C-alpha positions, 0 to 999 in steps of 0.5 A: 499495535505490534508487528512481527517482521519476518525478513526486514531485508525485503522492505526495499524490494517491496517499496520498489514494487509499490513505486512501480505499481503506482506509476503503472496504475495511477488510478490505484494511487488516486483511489488510495488518496481519495479514500484515505480521509474517509477510511479509518486505518484500523478498519479498512485499507485500499487493496488490489488483486493481481 
């Protein structure tokens, strides 16, 4: 599957935001790790609403 990246320069900032969210919401990381073996990457992924 090919992806088009509009601004690769934002990748580092996005990664930092994900790391902060994982520290602030450990349940999200736990749910992601629990669901990962049960979900097909092509069909579903954990998501959160802000």
